[in-house]
C-alpha positions, 0 to 999 in steps of 0.5 A, spaced: 300 755 890 295 760 889 287 758 890 283 758 884 277 761 882 270 757 883 269 753 876 261 754 878 260 761 880 267 764 878 268 767 885 275 767 889 272 766 896 275 759 896 276 754 902 282 749 902 281 742 905 286 736 904 284 733 898 279 738 895 277 746 894 270 749 897 267 755 894 264 759 900 259 763 896 256 757 892 258 751 896 261 747 890 266 742 892 272 740 887 278 735 887 285 739 887 287 736 881 280 737 877 281 742 871 276 747 870 270 745 865 272 746 858 270 752 854 264 750 850 261 754 845 254 757 846 250 760 840 244 764 840 238 763 835 241 766 829 248 762 830 252 768 833 257 766 839 255 768 846 260 770 851 259 772 858 257 779 859 253 780 852 246 782 852 241 779 849 234 780 846 228 775 847 225 773 840 219 770 843 214 771 849 216 766 854 211 764 860 214 764 867 211 760 873 205 764 876 202 768 870 208 772 868 210 773 861 217 775 859 215 779 852 219 778 846 224 784 844 225 785 852 233 786 853 237 783 858 242 785 863 249 782 862 249 775 861 253 769 865 254 762 861 252 756 865 252 749 865 246 745 866 239 745 863 239 752 861 245 756 858 244 763 860 243 766 867 241 773 867 236 779 869 230 781 864 225 786 866 228 786 873 227 778 874 233 773 875 231 768 869 235 762 866 234 762 859 236 757 853 240 760 848 235 758 842 230 763 845 235 769 845 239 773 839 245 777 841 244 785 842 
């Protein structure tokens, strides 16, 4: 049986335990029988479907902690879709951020 990729970070550095798998990169643990999470559809502010590797553009200014602001119209590096309180992980202007899909449009 080949080792699966981590369902959280998709890396292949996996440790095998008696009843579970453990990712060496992010530390996520899951049961051997557990299936990876189902694919969900993430749409931008205009209804376009987003996928891993797409680039997005901010549709409005977004304030960050510490008096920084990401300006509307800023383009991101390729995105990664994630589960949690935000749908998108990416870099905008050299800053790693988590964004909600409602604040971006597909580039």
